[in-house]
N, C-alpha and C positions, 0 to 999 in steps of 0.2 A: 850403073851406079858403081863406084868400087869404095873400098874402106879409104876414109878419109886420110889425107896425108899426115896429119898429127892426131895422136890419138892419146887421151889421158887416162890413166887408172888410178882412183883414190884408193890408196891400201896398198901396201907392198908385202903383205903377208902370203902364205902359200897359194892362196886363190889369186890375189891381185897379182902376185908375180907370174904365176902360171898364165894369165889374160895378157900381162904385159908382153911374156915370151911370144904368145900366139899372134898376136899382132905386129910384132917386130919381125918375125919370120914371114909376116905376109907382105913385108916392104915399107910399113909405117915407121914415122918417128913417133916415138913413145915417151911420155913423160908420166912418171910414177912420184905422186905425191903423198908423204907420210906425214905423222903427228910431231916428229921431232928429227934431230939429226943422227941418234944411234938407229932409230926404226928406218931412216931412210937409207943409211949404210946397209942395213941388214937385208931392205929390200932389193938395192943394188947387186949384193951379193947373191941372192936368189935368183933373181933375171939373169944375170951373168953366167951363173952355174948353169941354168937350165939351158941357155944359148950354147955354152960349150960342149954340153952333151949332144945337143943338135948337131954341132959341127962333127964331133967325135964319131957320131953313128951314122954320118953322111946324110942326113933327112934335109939339110938345104946345102945348096952349090956355095953359098956365099962364106968367105972367110969371117973368122970369129971378130976381127978387129972391125970389120965393116959393121956387122950386127950391132956390136957394143957401143960402136960411135952415134948409134941411131936413139940409144936410150940414155935418158937422163932423170934425175933425181931432184926431189924439192920438199920443202916443208911449208911453202907458201902456196895458198890455192891460186894465187895470180898466175902461177907457172900455167895454168889450164887456159888462159886468156886466147891463145892461137889454135885451141884444139877444135876440131870437126866434130869429135865426139869424145865423151869422158863416161867410163864405165865405173860406178862406185863398187867398190868390193872391201867396206867395212863389216865388222861384226854383225851378226844377225840380231839386231836390236832396233825396234821400229823408230824409238825417238832419235837414236843416234844416226839411223840411216837419213830420216827426214829431216834432220838438222844439217847432216852433210850434204844431201843433195841440193838444198836451197843455197848453202855456201858456194857450190860449184856452179849452179846455175847462175848465181850473180857474177860470174867471172865471165861466161860465154858469149860469144857474140850472137846476135840474130841469126837463125838458121843451124846453129849448131845442135846436135843431139846429145842426149844424156839418157843414160841407161842404169839400172839397178842390176846387181848380181844376186839378188836375194833368192834363197831356194825356197821361201815359203810365205812369205810377207805379202801383205796385199799392195799389188801395183796401184790400183785405184787409190788406196787411202795415201799413198806415198804422192801420187800425182795431185791429189787435192792439195798438196802443200806448195806446189810449184807455181810458178808466173806461165810457165809455157808447157801446160801438160800435153800438147798434142805431140810434141817432139821427144816425149819420154816413153820408154816402154823397158819390159824386164829382159834382160840376156842371161839366163840362168847356165853358166858354166858348169862343167862337172870336174870332180877331183878324182885324180889329177889332170889338168887340164891338157897338157902335152899328149898323152895317151888317149883322151877321151875324143870320141867323135861325134858326141851328141851336143847341142846347146838349145834348150828352150827358149823361145821368142815369146814372151808373156804380154799380150796386149790388154791395156786397159781400155775403159768405154770411151776415153778421151784421146787414145793414140790415132794419130792420123794415118791414113791409108798410104801416103808417102814414107812415113815412119816404119810402118810394118813392112812395106817393100824393101824399104833399104835396109833394114835388121836383116832381112831373110838373105839378101846380097852379100853382107858382111860375113854373115856365117859361112856361107858357100866359099867366099874368098879365103876363109881362114881353112879351108879343107876340111870342115865339117858340115853334119847334116843338120839343119833347122827342123824343129817341130813348132806350130804355132798353136797357143794355148790362151784361150780367153781367161782372164784374171779370176782364180778362184783358190781357197786355201789349198796350199801345197801343190797346187799346179796339177800336173799329171805326174811326173817323175817323183818328186818328194811324196807325195800321196800315197803311191802305190808302194815306193820303197820303204817308207817309215812302217806301212802296215805289215808288210812281210816281215820287216825286222823286229818290230815288237812281239809279232806272234813268236818268232824263232828265240827271242829273249824269254818269253814265258816259258816255252818249252825247257830251255836251259834250267830255268827256277824250278819247274815241276818234277826235274829229274827226268824227263823224256828222254833226252840222249845229249851227249857232248856237244859244245860249239864246234867243234871239228867235225863231226859227224852230221849234225844239221847242215853246215855248209857244204860237205860233200853231196850230201843229198839234193841240194838245188843247184850245185855243179855238173854233178853227173846225170841227175833226173832230169832237170828242167834245161840244161844247157847254159845256166848263167855263167858269166866269166868268173866273176868272184861271189861267194857266199854272203848273205845278208849280215853276219856277224862279223866277218873281217872286213866288209865294207863299213860298218859302224865304226869299226876300229882305225880305218881311214880316214872317216869323215871326222870323227870324233864324238865320244859319247855325249859330252856336254852340247855340241850341236845337234845332235840327234834328238836329246832330251828336250831343248829349246823349241824345236820344231813339232815334236808330240805335245808338247804343253799348248801350243798355239793351235795345233789342230785338233786339239780336245775342247778347247774354249770355241772353236767355230764350227766343227764337226761332229762334235759330241763324245761320249764315253768310250766308243770304241779305240779310239785313240790315245785312252789313259795311260800312261808310262808304268810299266810293271815295276816292282819294288827293287828288282836287282839293277834296273838301270840308275834309278835314284842313288842307290847305295854306293854303286861303283864311282859314280859322278863325286858323290861326297867324300868318296876316299882318294880322290883324286886319279882314279884309274879312267883316265879319258881315251886310251887307243894308242896308237903309234907314237903321237907326239908326246906322251909321258913316259913309254916303254911297256905299258900294260894296259889292257882293255878285257875283251873276251878271250884275247890272245897274248902271249908273252911275246913283246918285241925287242927284249933287251940283247 
């Protein structure tokens, strides 16, 4: 099993562009579908910028023109018709994802695969909205996609063994390492990552130590490559809040978001994308 010749990505934001970049480097033709022309143009710019950096860093032997020629963008879901795999990468909202996945599935040929990049939502619940849930799974990429070497393959109860096997092989072909997780709230990585981050936030809130010193403790003391609060800034405080709220609703009060997180999100301090979160990115 190899990566399908043509791969679709729904959503050209930071995550979607990173996913498109990864599949393009692996040799696939990639089509990115966005909601409108301005978003599609921005998505193309993100993908092409990432590809240009890969060429500059000599992480690919292909010239930039060859890479960009394999990337197309569209605003019509019909562009997915010839894809052997489509990865959904729209915002982390269940109803939005469920509706988007159903629209994508309607365009796919029999035997094509469909995956969601959700970081916490139930793969089983999303699968229940589909006509062909056996060909559906979670592919949880990590941000930033080019630098991350991990992808969670999330299996629903209806995911077929062939789909599970194929997904692991796609991840390996991307040059990344798969871990297989059965569908559960937060899977493995988000559940652990959010638990650590929420406790780090409570420590800042209580005046135990500064955000920088808490992160340094985890980087130097526990060999984490990036501390939990800087990671939160990279992921987005609004994204972390949404995941924490979902985990609280499914796993209980230990995932209750601290006040400092709610307050920062309310002020628009969402991390690197807004220039300020737990750190100043300006």
